[in-house]
N, C-alpha and C positions, 0 to 999 in steps of 0.2 A: 577522834578525827582531828586532823591538823589542816590548817589552811594557810597558805603562804602567797604573798604577792611578789612576783619576780618580773622585772622589766626585761623582755626579750625582743631584740630588734633584728634577729636573724631568721632565716627560713626554716632552720632546724633547731629543735630543743633536745638536748641530750641530758638525761638524768642518770647519775651513777650513785649507787648505794654502796657504801663501804662500812661494813660492820666493825664495831669495837671488838677487842679481844674478848673471848669467852662470852659472847652475846649472840642473840638471834633476834629476828624480827619477822613480822608477817605483813606484807603489803596486800591489802584486799583490792584496792582500786586506786587509780590515779585519774583525776579529771582536770583537763586543761581548758580554761575559759579565756577567750580573748576579750580584752577591755581596751578602751581608748588610752593612748599614751598620757593624756591629761588627767587621768584618775588620781595620780600622785604627783605633786609638784616636785621638781628637782631641788628646790631650795625650801628652807623652813626657818622660822624665827627661832633663835637660840637664846638661852638665858645665860648670863645677864644681857638685857637689852643694851644696845641696839645690834648685837651680833646676829649674823645669819650663818646657816650651815648649807653648803652646796654639795651636790653629788649624791642625793638620795636615790636617784634612779640606778645607781650602781650597787645597791644593797637589796637583800631580800628581807621582806617583812612578814612576820608571823602574826596572824590574827589571834589575839588573846581573848577579847571580850567584844560581843556585839551589842551596841547601844543604838536604839532607834531614836534619833533626835527629833523630838516633837511628835512622835507617833506612838501607836499602841504596841503591845507585846506581839511579836511575830514568832510563830512556832515553826519547827521543821516541816509541819504539814502544809503551811502556806508560804514558805520561802522556796524559791526555785532551786536553790542549792542545798536545801535541807538544813539550814542553820537556825539558831535561836538568837533573837534580838530582843533585849529587854527595853522597856520604855525608860525615858530619862527622868521621869517624875520624882523618883527617890533621890536624885542628885541635885534637884533645883532648890535653891535657897528660898525662892518665892515663885509660884506659878505665874504671878502677874508680870514677871520679867520677860516672859515668853509671848505674851499677848500683844497683838498689834493694835 
């Protein structure tokens, strides 16, 4: 399963599949979900500081890894879009850094 975030500001969305030479593919389903425009900012902090990058809304983003920040494991059985979200505990240097 692949998941992409694409900013669409038109009334119509057209998807075109163009296969590579000597290849084939099978598309089982396509699900389009509307989300607020504010989900992804158009600018981001770039390295080295203090640079910024603008124009993010003109790019497509592929979801590579689901990480539930501050929460438990979420399985496809209890995620509305059937995704897996791992807890962030194994990435924390110290759990006390997340406590209020």
